[in-house]
C-alpha positions in Angstrom: 0.0 0.0 0.1 2.7 2.1 0.7 4.6 1.5 -2.5 1.6 2.0 -4.3 0.8 5.8 -2.4 4.8 6.2 -3.8 4.0 5.8 -7.1 1.4 7.5 -7.2 2.6 9.9 -5.8 5.7 9.9 -8.2 3.3 10.2 -11.7 1.0 12.7 -10.1 4.4 14.7 -9.0 5.7 16.7 -5.9 1.8 18.5 -4.0 2.2 22.8 -5.1 3.3 24.0 -2.0 1.1 27.5 -1.1 1.4 30.5 -2.8 3.4 32.6 -0.6 1.2 36.0 -0.4 3.1 39.2 -1.2 5.0 41.3 1.8 3.1 43.4 3.1 3.3 47.5 2.2 4.2 49.3 5.6 2.1 52.4 4.9 4.7 55.6 5.4 3.8 58.5 7.2 2.5 61.7 6.8 3.3 65.6 7.4 0.4 68.1 6.8 1.5 71.7 6.3 -1.9 74.0 5.9 -0.2 77.7 5.9 3.2 77.4 3.9 4.3 81.1 3.4 5.7 82.7 0.1 6.4 85.5 -1.6 5.7 84.6 -4.7 2.1 83.3 -4.1 -1.5 84.6 -4.0 -1.8 82.8 -0.4 -0.1 80.7 1.5 0.3 77.0 0.2 -1.6 74.2 1.4 1.5 71.2 1.0 0.8 67.3 2.3 4.5 65.5 2.8 4.5 61.5 2.9 7.6 59.8 4.3 7.8 56.4 3.0 8.8 53.4 6.0 11.0 53.6 8.6 12.3 57.2 7.4 11.9 57.6 11.2 14.2 55.6 12.7 16.7 55.0 9.8 19.2 57.7 8.1 19.3 57.0 4.3 18.7 60.1 2.1 15.7 60.0 -0.3 15.1 61.4 -4.3 11.9 63.3 -3.7 8.7 64.0 -6.2 7.0 67.2 -5.8 3.6 66.9 -7.3 0.8 69.2 -7.8 -3.0 69.1 -6.8 -2.2 67.6 -4.1 -5.1 67.4 -2.4 -6.0 64.6 -5.5 -3.2 62.4 -4.0 -3.7 60.5 -0.4 -7.5 60.9 0.5 -10.7 61.0 -0.7 -12.0 63.1 1.5 -11.1 65.9 0.5 -10.0 65.6 -3.3 -12.9 67.4 -4.9 -13.7 63.2 -6.8 -13.8 61.7 -4.3 -10.9 59.8 -5.7 -7.4 60.2 -5.4 -3.4 58.7 -7.4 -3.1 57.3 -4.2 0.3 57.9 -4.3 1.4 56.6 -1.3 0.3 53.2 -2.2 2.1 53.1 -5.4 5.3 54.5 -4.1 5.1 51.9 -1.3 4.2 49.1 -2.5 6.8 49.4 -4.9 9.2 48.9 -2.0 7.5 46.6 -0.3 9.1 44.5 -3.6 12.4 45.6 -3.7 11.7 47.6 -7.3 13.3 50.9 -5.1 14.4 51.7 -2.1 11.1 54.3 -2.7 11.5 58.8 -2.4 10.1 61.3 -0.5 7.0 63.3 -2.1 5.5 66.6 -1.5 1.8 67.5 -2.6 1.1 70.5 -3.4 -2.5 71.6 -3.3 -4.3 73.7 -6.4 -5.8 77.1 -5.4 -8.2 78.5 -5.6 -7.3 79.6 -9.0 -5.7 76.7 -10.5 -5.8 76.9 -14.3 -3.9 80.8 -13.6 -1.6 79.0 -11.4 -0.6 75.8 -13.8 -1.0 77.6 -17.2 2.6 78.5 -18.3 3.8 82.3 -18.7 6.0 81.8 -21.6 3.5 79.6 -23.7 0.6 82.4 -22.8 3.2 85.3 -24.3 3.7 83.4 -27.7 0.4 82.4 -28.8 -2.1 84.4 -32.3 -4.2 87.0 -31.0 -7.2 84.2 -31.1 -5.2 81.9 -29.2 -4.7 84.0 -26.3 -8.8 85.4 -26.1 -9.1 81.5 -25.9 -6.8 81.2 -22.9 -8.2 84.2 -21.2 -11.6 82.9 -21.7 -10.6 79.3 -20.0 -8.4 81.0 -17.8 -10.8 83.7 -16.2 -7.9 85.5 -14.0 -4.2 87.3 -13.9 -2.0 84.3 -14.7 0.8 83.6 -12.3 2.5 80.5 -12.7 5.9 81.3 -13.1 5.1 82.8 -9.8 3.8 79.4 -8.8 7.3 77.7 -9.8 9.7 80.1 -8.3 7.7 78.9 -4.6 8.5 75.4 -6.2 12.4 76.0 -6.3 13.5 78.8 -4.1 10.9 78.4 -1.1 9.6 74.7 -0.8 12.9 73.0 -1.9 15.4 74.7 0.4 12.9 74.1 3.3 12.2 70.5 2.8 15.7 69.6 2.4 16.6 71.5 5.4 13.8 69.4 7.2 14.4 65.8 5.5 16.8 63.6 4.4 16.4 64.4 0.7 18.9 63.4 -1.7 19.1 67.7 -2.9 21.3 67.3 -6.8 18.6 67.4 -9.4 18.7 63.9 -10.6 16.6 63.0 -7.9 14.7 65.7 -7.4 11.4 64.8 -9.8 8.1 66.8 -10.6 4.3 65.7 -11.8 1.2 66.3 -12.7 -1.4 66.1 -15.1 -3.5 67.9 -17.2 -2.7 71.7 -17.0 -0.4 70.0 -13.3 1.4 68.5 -16.7 1.5 71.8 -18.4 3.2 72.9 -15.3 5.4 70.0 -14.3 6.9 70.5 -18.2 7.3 73.8 -17.5 9.5 73.1 -14.8 11.8 71.4 -15.9 12.0 74.3 -18.5 12.9 76.6 -16.4 14.4 75.6 -13.7 16.6 73.1 -15.6 19.4 73.0 -12.8 16.6 72.2 -9.5 14.7 69.2 -11.4 15.9 66.0 -13.3 12.6 64.5 -14.4 9.2 65.1 -15.2 6.5 63.1 -15.2 3.3 64.2 -18.1 -0.2 62.4 -17.4 -2.9 63.2 -19.4 -1.0 66.5 -20.8 -3.6 69.1 -21.1 -1.7 70.3 -25.2 -4.6 72.2 -26.5 -4.2 75.1 -23.5 -7.4 75.7 -23.3 -11.0 73.9 -24.7 -9.9 71.2 -27.2 -13.0 71.9 -29.3 -12.5 75.6 -29.4 -8.9 75.6 -30.2 -8.5 72.4 -32.6 -9.7 75.6 -35.2 -6.3 77.5 -34.3 -4.4 74.1 -33.6 -1.5 75.5 -36.2 -0.9 79.0 -34.4 -1.7 76.3 -30.7 1.7 74.6 -32.3 3.6 77.4 -33.3 3.6 78.2 -29.4 5.0 75.2 -28.7 7.8 75.4 -30.8 8.7 78.0 -29.5 8.6 76.8 -26.2 10.3 73.5 -27.2 12.3 75.0 -28.7 14.3 78.1 -26.7 12.4 77.5 -23.2 13.0 73.4 -23.0 15.9 73.5 -25.7 17.6 69.8 -25.5 18.0 67.0 -22.8 21.2 67.8 -21.4 20.3 64.9 -18.7 16.9 65.9 -17.9 14.2 63.3 -19.2 10.3 63.3 -19.2 7.2 60.8 -19.2 4.6 61.9 -21.5 1.3 60.0 -21.4 -2.2 60.2 -22.7 -5.4 57.5 -22.7 -7.5 57.9 -25.1 -11.5 58.3 -23.2 -13.0 61.9 -22.3 -11.4 65.0 -22.3 -8.2 62.6 -22.8 -9.6 61.4 -26.4 -8.3 64.7 -27.9 -4.7 64.3 -26.5 -3.3 61.9 -29.0 -3.1 64.3 -32.6 -1.3 66.7 -30.1 1.0 64.1 -28.5 2.2 62.7 -31.7 3.1 66.6 -32.4 5.1 67.2 -29.2 6.7 64.3 -29.8 8.1 65.0 -33.4 9.1 69.1 -32.0 11.5 66.7 -29.1 12.9 64.1 -31.4 13.8 67.6 -33.4 15.4 69.1 -30.5 17.8 66.4 -30.0 15.0 64.2 -26.9 15.6 60.7 -28.0 12.4 58.3 -27.2 13.3 55.8 -24.9 16.5 57.3 -23.8 15.3 61.1 -22.8 11.5 60.6 -23.0 8.8 57.8 -23.2 5.3 58.9 -24.4 3.1 55.9 -23.5 -1.3 55.9 -24.7 -3.1 53.5 -22.5 -6.1 52.1 -24.5 -9.6 52.5 -22.3 -8.0 55.6 -19.8 -10.7 58.2 -19.2 -9.2 61.7 -17.8 -9.4 61.1 -14.1 -7.5 60.1 -11.2 -8.5 56.5 -11.3 -6.9 56.0 -14.6 -3.6 58.1 -13.4 -3.7 55.7 -10.4 -3.5 52.4 -12.4 -0.6 53.3 -14.1 1.3 55.6 -11.1 3.3 52.4 -10.5 4.9 52.5 -14.0 5.4 56.6 -14.0 7.5 56.1 -11.0 9.4 52.6 -11.7 10.5 54.9 -14.8 11.4 57.8 -12.7 13.3 56.2 -9.5 15.1 54.1 -12.2 19.2 55.4 -12.9 19.0 55.9 -17.0 21.8 53.7 -18.6 25.0 55.7 -19.5 
């Protein structure tokens, strides 16, 4: 009987081992600064900081990821849409699986005049008159994106570097956002090339205003992008950019614009796969759940050292 059982086991193979559960991701910790004073903003900034698991007990220094629309990153009840990027969970999961040591996330909440805060002023100045009129209709307030970037680069980053164990160099300082946040992320890389080493621009709002109205003047808007990408952003010089978009809701407008931007990036010396990535996601809409779904991929790309 025993010999028969042994033979049966040999024929069937060894019993499979119990599947191991992936390691649970530690949650990290938060610091909330609801009123950060600034001489460059019309009102104090609200900043929420996420520190990686084990930060308080360790001595390691970390890269820093500055993210726009900070109220939409972590807590659904703070979000304007009751849905979030879950940026902390995405980072913690990558740390738990050993894909990265992680990074400090600094979320800067958008203020009341979000479009005025994120619309690049240098682009506005290059727009034809008709496109400027559409931008004025869309923004409805005076622009202050230059002041916002001065706050990021000359006030907030120095404060974060003083208070936390950061890797201060540009190769470990990143910026990310979606839609208008994608615009201001690219603008940050152009305006402060020695401060920010990489930008993640998700669902970037290339038309700058209502796309259903702007598409008729696409050539003029692309002319402004030509000037910006050539004269403001310039060659890569060691910097990197992530671009992406879906194909649903507002993202359905972005594909043709992204093709034109990619072409202009290449003309200015940016090599796809080395200096920048462009991804499209079938079925993805213009909303936080879609950005949350692909954010782990974005983080992997940001935190992976580029090949020499």
